[in-house]
Phi, psi and omega in degrees: 000133181285143180270158177301149181276338179220142183235139173261122177264125177258109183276121185248006182303315181297337178252291182295327182285330185257349190294339180262001182295127183290322180269139182302133175260126185301147179302320181298322178295316178301317182294315177301318179299314182298317177301317177298318183292320179289326177293337179279353175105004179295126186273346178219128181229111178292108194278318186189189180220134178262076180242170180296126175298339178298319185269325179230081184293337179295343182253020181292340183262022187304321182291323177292323180294314182295327181289332186268344182292133171272097191288133182266128177309136178088353177260138174257146178234069182296155180225145183280137173226129182270341185196187182295323176303316175297320179299309181306314180296320179294320175299317178300328183272001177085024174296143178242355175212136180235159181238128170256152187218120178245189183224149179278348180235149180297318184294316179296321179299317183289323182287325187275321183235004176059035174207165173288170178300315182296319179295320178296316179298322176296320179294312182300323181298319177291322177296310187298315182300313178294313183304309183296321180297328180273001179087013180274153170272147184234126172252148180241126176254135174243116181280164173047046181283337182241018179152141179243137180291346180252328183245358175077222184304137179249129178285142178306324181297333178296320180293315182304314184303310180295317175305316179295325180293315183292323177299314179299329181286343177106020176291125179290335183215140182234127184260132174258113194249131173261083187298325182256000175069030179269349186293159177233168180301324178294319176293321179298315180296321181296313182294312184297319177301322179293314180292326185289350174286347185236329184230129185289155187298329179289355177247012177247154177228157177251144181220101189240123173272159192247032186304319180259013181067026183254358189301308179300319175299323178289322172302315178299318176300321177292322177299322179296332178280351179100003177286135185230018172229135185220132169285147174200157187237123182304135182062015177067027181290153172126194183160199179217122184295343183249018176222089186301130177093347180291134176270183183291168176298159176306140182293134180300319184301319181293318176295316183296320178300318177292314184297320178299318179297334180266004183059034175264127183287141174224333186079009184256132179271118182293329179295312179291329177292317178298320179298319180296321177295319179293327177296312184286324176294331175294318179293318180280349176071045177213160179281157177295149172270356181282119174295320179298315181294319179293321181291317180294324177294318178298317181300319181297317185289331182263359181289000000 
């Protein structure tokens, strides 16, 4: 099967990558990271989340972040919103694209959003209706599509049900997320093939965490299915507060290294991307989780 000629990378580091940091990350640092990522050529950067600071204190400065970004033409800055209150705050901050997020299992839905799947979908329906009426784009994320920390294996049809609901609400793109990183290429293919009977591949995205070291392989399996949009987090930052042991999203540098090797266009400069990863890792005081970034840095030092 032929692979896509071009892939859209959605950088989720500023939101998904930083949301679990115990120590507050300064607003200026978040903004600088976003600027470095857009300068590297990333076309979509998930900037922040309009969620309760009680539950996600790292995102308490979402309005300030949005106000400080020097928006680059052609770049999208989607923000996460859990409900109508979040949407209203996002609108006030000038957001032009929002992300709603549901789950494929009941237990994870209750842990993550404190409501059932049905209740969550009702909230998202209201958000989508209002956002679309205001001219915003809406993206839909589905968590734990390839495994749940509470319920174990997830049947593809459970993912299909949520995808169809989000499609009916008007989400232009639907993300299939392996939130705890237990997925394998075979499972990835099975879930995507089931969803693609109802939603075309060009409207799907992959979001793979790397807990078991399978994320890049899962990206490749999704490419073989025709998916050409992928979430990734610079330096592999992140995790999930409701999935103990889950590591960060796949490192953007590692996905880009593979795509470059396949001659798939992205418009992203790997040198500038690695520099952005080095910047945020320097602030956080930790090494990068990106294997490609580490290898290329070592190569640079011995050249």
